[in-house]
C-alpha positions in Angstrom: 54.2 -96.0 0.9 52.4 -96.6 4.3 51.6 -100.1 5.3 53.1 -101.4 1.9 55.7 -103.5 4.0 54.8 -105.3 7.1 57.3 -105.3 10.0 57.1 -108.5 11.8 56.7 -108.5 15.4 60.0 -109.9 16.3 61.8 -107.1 14.3 59.7 -104.5 15.9 60.5 -105.6 19.4 64.4 -105.6 18.6 64.2 -102.1 17.1 62.1 -100.9 20.2 64.5 -102.4 22.6 67.5 -100.9 20.7 66.1 -97.5 20.7 65.2 -97.6 24.4 69.0 -98.5 25.3 70.0 -95.4 23.3 68.7 -93.4 26.4 70.9 -95.3 28.9 73.2 -93.2 31.0 76.0 -95.5 30.3 78.1 -94.5 27.4 79.0 -98.0 26.4 75.4 -99.0 26.4 74.5 -96.1 24.1 77.4 -96.9 21.5 76.2 -100.7 21.7 72.7 -99.8 21.1 73.4 -97.3 18.3 75.6 -100.1 16.4 73.0 -102.7 16.9 70.1 -100.3 15.7 72.3 -99.8 12.5 72.9 -103.4 12.1 69.2 -104.3 12.7 68.4 -101.7 9.9 70.8 -102.9 7.5 69.8 -106.6 7.9 66.2 -105.6 7.3 66.4 -104.0 3.9 65.7 -100.9 2.2 61.9 -101.6 2.2 61.7 -102.0 5.9 63.8 -98.9 6.4 61.5 -96.8 4.2 58.5 -98.2 5.8 59.7 -97.3 9.5 60.6 -93.7 8.2 57.1 -93.4 6.5 55.7 -94.2 9.7 57.6 -92.1 11.8 56.9 -89.1 9.5 53.1 -90.0 9.3 52.6 -91.0 13.2 49.0 -91.3 13.8 49.0 -90.9 17.5 48.0 -94.6 18.0 45.2 -94.3 15.7 44.4 -97.1 13.5 44.2 -96.5 9.5 41.2 -96.8 7.5 42.5 -100.3 6.2 43.1 -101.4 9.6 39.8 -100.2 10.9 37.9 -102.0 8.3 39.9 -105.1 9.0 39.1 -104.9 12.7 35.3 -104.1 11.9 35.2 -107.0 9.4 36.6 -109.7 11.9 34.1 -108.3 14.5 31.4 -109.0 12.0 32.6 -112.5 11.1 32.9 -113.1 14.7 29.6 -112.0 15.6 28.0 -113.9 12.8 29.7 -117.0 14.1 28.5 -116.5 17.5 24.9 -115.8 16.3 25.0 -119.1 14.3 26.1 -120.9 17.4 23.6 -119.4 19.6 20.7 -120.3 17.2 21.9 -123.7 16.8 22.0 -124.1 20.4 18.6 -122.6 20.9 17.0 -124.9 18.2 18.6 -127.9 20.2 17.4 -126.9 23.5 13.7 -125.7 22.2 12.4 -128.0 19.7 10.3 -126.2 17.3 6.5 -127.0 17.4 4.1 -126.6 14.6 1.9 -123.3 14.7 -1.0 -123.3 17.1 -3.6 -123.7 14.2 -1.6 -126.7 12.8 -1.7 -128.2 16.3 -5.3 -127.5 16.9 -6.3 -129.1 13.7 -4.0 -132.2 14.4 -5.9 -132.4 17.8 -9.3 -131.9 16.2 -8.7 -134.8 13.8 -8.1 -136.9 16.8 -10.3 -135.6 19.4 -12.0 -138.7 19.9 -8.8 -140.0 21.6 -9.1 -137.3 24.2 -11.2 -137.1 27.3 -14.5 -135.2 26.9 -13.1 -132.3 29.2 -10.7 -131.3 26.5 -13.2 -131.3 23.4 -14.5 -127.8 24.0 -11.0 -126.5 24.2 -10.0 -127.9 21.0 -12.9 -127.1 19.2 -12.6 -123.4 20.5 -8.7 -123.4 19.5 -9.3 -124.6 16.0 -11.5 -121.6 15.5 -9.2 -119.0 17.4 -5.9 -119.9 16.3 -6.7 -119.4 12.8 -7.0 -115.8 13.6 -5.5 -114.9 16.8 -2.3 -115.5 18.8 -3.1 -117.8 21.9 -2.4 -116.7 25.5 0.6 -118.3 26.8 -1.5 -120.7 28.9 -3.6 -121.7 26.0 -0.5 -122.3 24.0 0.9 -124.5 26.6 -2.4 -126.4 27.1 -2.6 -127.1 23.4 1.1 -128.2 23.1 0.5 -130.6 25.8 -2.6 -132.2 24.2 -0.6 -132.1 20.9 2.4 -134.0 22.1 0.0 -136.4 24.1 -1.8 -137.4 20.9 1.6 -138.1 19.5 2.1 -134.9 17.3 5.7 -134.5 16.0 8.2 -131.8 16.9 
C-alpha cells in the first residue's frame, strides 16, 4: 500500500525528531523519546503506521516514485506553458505585429501619389518582389516606415 496514505509534514517532522532523540547518550532522553514515538504512532492511526512501515521496507534511496515523477513533470510542463504564454503576450505588446511585406507594399502602392517621387521606384519594386521573396532587413524597415507614414495600421 505504498503512497496510499499521505503523512502530513508536521507529523513527519515530529516522528523524525523523536527518532533522532533515541540516539541520545542520556538514558532519560532515550526513554522519553521512545514513549513519545509510541504515542505519536498510536495517535496517528493504523493506516499511517502501515504506510510508514511500507516506506521503510521499500525505501527508495531518495528516488521518487513514478507517480511522484509524473506529478513533478506535469507541474513543470504546466509552469513552462504559463511562462511561454506570458512571454508571448509580452512580446506581442512590446512588438506590434505589422502585416506581411506584400500587404504593406500593396497598401503603399495604392497611396503612392501621397509619397515623394524618390519613394515611387522602391514601392513599385517591393510590390513585385515581396510577393515571391523575403525582403532584406533594410528593405523591410524602409517599407514599414513608408507604410506607417501613409497611415497603415498595426
